[in-house]
C-alpha positions in Angstrom: 26.2 4.8 -18.6 22.4 5.4 -18.5 20.8 7.4 -15.7 17.1 7.5 -15.0 15.5 10.3 -12.9 12.0 9.9 -11.7 9.7 12.7 -10.5 6.1 13.2 -9.6 5.6 11.1 -6.6 3.9 12.3 -3.4 1.0 12.0 -1.0 -2.6 11.8 -2.3 -5.9 10.7 -1.0 -7.7 7.6 -2.2 -9.4 8.3 -5.5 -6.9 10.9 -6.5 -4.4 11.1 -9.3 -0.6 11.4 -9.7 1.6 11.6 -12.8 5.1 10.1 -12.7 7.8 11.1 -15.1 11.1 9.4 -15.9 13.8 11.0 -18.0 16.8 9.0 -19.2 20.2 10.4 -20.0 23.3 8.8 -21.6 23.8 6.5 -24.5 20.5 4.9 -25.3 19.8 2.4 -28.1 16.7 3.2 -30.1 15.2 -0.2 -29.5 14.3 -0.5 -25.8 11.6 -1.0 -23.3 10.9 1.5 -20.5 8.6 0.8 -17.6 7.5 1.3 -14.1 7.8 -1.2 -11.2 6.9 -0.7 -7.6 7.9 -2.1 -4.2 5.8 -1.8 -1.1 7.2 -2.4 2.4 7.9 -6.1 3.0 7.0 -7.1 -0.6 8.9 -7.9 -3.7 9.3 -5.4 -6.5 6.5 -5.9 -9.0 5.7 -4.9 -12.5 3.3 -2.0 -13.0 3.5 -1.2 -16.7 6.0 -1.3 -19.6 6.1 0.2 -23.0 8.5 -0.7 -25.8 10.0 1.7 -28.3 7.6 0.1 -30.8 4.6 1.0 -28.7 3.8 -2.4 -27.2 2.2 -1.9 -23.7 1.8 -4.3 -20.8 0.0 -3.6 -17.5 -0.3 -5.5 -14.3 -3.8 -6.7 -13.8 -4.1 -4.7 -10.6 -3.7 -1.3 -12.4 -5.5 -2.0 -15.7 -8.1 0.6 -16.3 -6.6 3.0 -13.8 -3.0 3.6 -14.9 -1.8 4.7 -18.3 1.8 4.5 -19.5 3.1 6.6 -22.3 6.3 7.8 -23.8 7.1 10.8 -26.1 10.5 9.6 -27.3 13.2 7.0 -26.5 14.2 8.8 -23.4 11.0 9.8 -21.5 8.2 7.7 -20.0 5.2 8.7 -18.0 2.7 6.9 -15.7 -0.7 8.6 -15.2 -2.2 7.1 -12.2 -5.9 7.6 -11.6 -8.4 6.2 -9.0 -5.5 5.6 -6.6 -6.0 3.1 -3.8 -4.1 2.7 -0.5 -2.7 -0.5 -1.8 -0.9 1.4 -4.6 1.3 2.9 -1.9 4.9 2.0 -2.8 8.2 3.2 -4.1 7.9 3.4 -7.8 11.0 2.7 -10.0 11.6 3.5 -13.6 13.5 1.1 -15.7 15.0 1.0 -19.1 15.9 -2.3 -20.8 17.9 -2.7 -24.0 20.9 -4.9 -24.0 21.3 -4.0 -20.3 18.8 -3.0 -17.7 18.9 0.3 -15.8 17.0 1.5 -12.8 16.1 4.9 -11.3 16.4 5.7 -7.6 12.6 5.5 -7.1 9.9 7.9 -6.1 7.6 7.4 -3.2 3.8 7.3 -3.8 1.6 7.3 -0.7 -2.2 6.9 -1.0 -4.1 7.7 2.2 -7.5 6.2 2.9 
Protein backbone atom coordinates (compact mmCIF):
# COMPACT_ATOMS: atom_id res chain seq x y z
CA UNK A 1 0.00 0.00 0.00
CA UNK A 2 1.32 3.43 -0.92
CA UNK A 3 0.87 6.37 1.44
CA UNK A 4 1.39 9.99 0.48
CA UNK A 5 2.01 12.70 3.06
CA UNK A 6 1.83 16.35 2.07
CA UNK A 7 3.29 19.29 3.95
CA UNK A 8 3.93 22.98 3.46
CA UNK A 9 0.46 24.46 3.16
CA UNK A 10 -0.62 27.54 5.06
CA UNK A 11 -1.84 31.10 4.92
CA UNK A 12 -0.04 33.65 2.76
CA UNK A 13 -0.79 37.08 1.36
CA UNK A 14 -1.34 37.61 -2.34
CA UNK A 15 1.98 37.81 -4.14
CA UNK A 16 3.66 35.54 -1.63
CA UNK A 17 5.16 32.08 -1.99
CA UNK A 18 4.73 28.62 -0.53
CA UNK A 19 6.47 25.32 -1.14
CA UNK A 20 4.55 22.08 -0.89
CA UNK A 21 6.22 18.72 -0.36
CA UNK A 22 4.90 15.21 -0.78
CA UNK A 23 6.65 12.06 0.38
CA UNK A 24 5.52 8.61 -0.67
CA UNK A 25 6.06 5.42 1.32
CA UNK A 26 5.39 1.80 0.52
CA UNK A 27 6.07 -0.27 -2.57
CA UNK A 28 6.49 2.06 -5.52
CA UNK A 29 7.24 1.13 -9.07
CA UNK A 30 10.05 3.09 -10.69
CA UNK A 31 7.89 4.23 -13.58
CA UNK A 32 5.21 6.55 -12.26
CA UNK A 33 3.81 10.05 -12.40
CA UNK A 34 3.49 12.25 -9.34
CA UNK A 35 1.52 15.41 -9.28
CA UNK A 36 -0.53 18.03 -7.54
CA UNK A 37 -4.23 18.66 -7.83
CA UNK A 38 -6.39 21.16 -5.99
CA UNK A 39 -10.00 21.54 -4.99
CA UNK A 40 -11.57 24.84 -4.03
CA UNK A 41 -14.88 25.00 -2.15
CA UNK A 42 -17.78 24.19 -4.43
CA UNK A 43 -15.51 23.23 -7.33
CA UNK A 44 -14.23 20.01 -8.85
CA UNK A 45 -10.72 18.78 -8.21
CA UNK A 46 -8.43 20.09 -10.94
CA UNK A 47 -4.95 19.41 -12.19
CA UNK A 48 -2.21 21.77 -11.06
CA UNK A 49 0.94 20.05 -12.29
CA UNK A 50 2.37 16.59 -12.89
CA UNK A 51 5.85 15.19 -13.41
CA UNK A 52 6.71 11.72 -14.63
CA UNK A 53 9.63 9.62 -13.47
CA UNK A 54 11.12 10.40 -16.88
CA UNK A 55 10.90 14.14 -16.21
CA UNK A 56 7.95 15.03 -18.42
CA UNK A 57 6.11 17.99 -16.86
CA UNK A 58 2.60 19.27 -17.39
CA UNK A 59 1.05 22.44 -15.91
CA UNK A 60 -2.43 23.85 -15.82
CA UNK A 61 -2.60 27.08 -17.81
CA UNK A 62 -3.65 28.97 -14.71
CA UNK A 63 -0.34 28.29 -12.93
CA UNK A 64 2.17 28.37 -15.78
CA UNK A 65 4.99 30.78 -15.06
CA UNK A 66 4.13 30.94 -11.35
CA UNK A 67 4.36 27.34 -10.10
CA UNK A 68 7.22 24.89 -10.50
CA UNK A 69 6.97 21.16 -9.93
CA UNK A 70 10.04 19.07 -9.25
CA UNK A 71 11.04 15.71 -7.81
CA UNK A 72 14.30 14.46 -6.40
CA UNK A 73 13.59 10.73 -6.61
CA UNK A 74 10.71 8.35 -7.24
CA UNK A 75 9.22 9.11 -3.83
CA UNK A 76 9.29 12.87 -3.30
CA UNK A 77 7.69 15.67 -5.25
CA UNK A 78 7.59 19.42 -4.62
CA UNK A 79 5.49 22.32 -5.76
CA UNK A 80 7.03 25.78 -5.55
CA UNK A 81 4.25 28.33 -5.73
CA UNK A 82 5.15 31.96 -6.40
CA UNK A 83 3.05 35.04 -7.08
CA UNK A 84 0.12 33.44 -5.33
CA UNK A 85 -3.36 34.78 -5.99
CA UNK A 86 -6.53 34.51 -3.92
CA UNK A 87 -7.95 32.19 -6.59
CA UNK A 88 -5.18 29.71 -5.76
CA UNK A 89 -6.89 29.09 -2.43
CA UNK A 90 -7.77 25.39 -2.24
CA UNK A 91 -6.91 22.08 -0.68
CA UNK A 92 -3.92 20.75 -2.55
CA UNK A 93 -3.62 16.99 -3.02
CA UNK A 94 -0.60 14.97 -3.96
CA UNK A 95 -1.06 12.01 -6.27
CA UNK A 96 1.04 9.12 -7.47
CA UNK A 97 0.00 7.11 -10.49
CA UNK A 98 1.57 3.89 -11.68
CA UNK A 99 -0.60 0.84 -12.29
CA UNK A 100 -2.86 2.29 -9.59
CA UNK A 101 -3.49 5.83 -8.40
CA UNK A 102 -2.96 7.01 -4.84
CA UNK A 103 -3.86 10.25 -3.11
CA UNK A 104 -2.68 12.13 -0.08
CA UNK A 105 -4.97 13.65 2.53
CA UNK A 106 -4.49 17.17 1.24
CA UNK A 107 -3.01 20.36 2.62
CA UNK A 108 -4.83 23.68 2.82
CA UNK A 109 -3.45 26.68 0.96
CA UNK A 110 -5.13 30.00 1.68
CA UNK A 111 -4.14 33.19 -0.13
CA UNK A 112 -5.49 36.41 1.33
CA UNK A 113 -6.03 39.53 -0.75
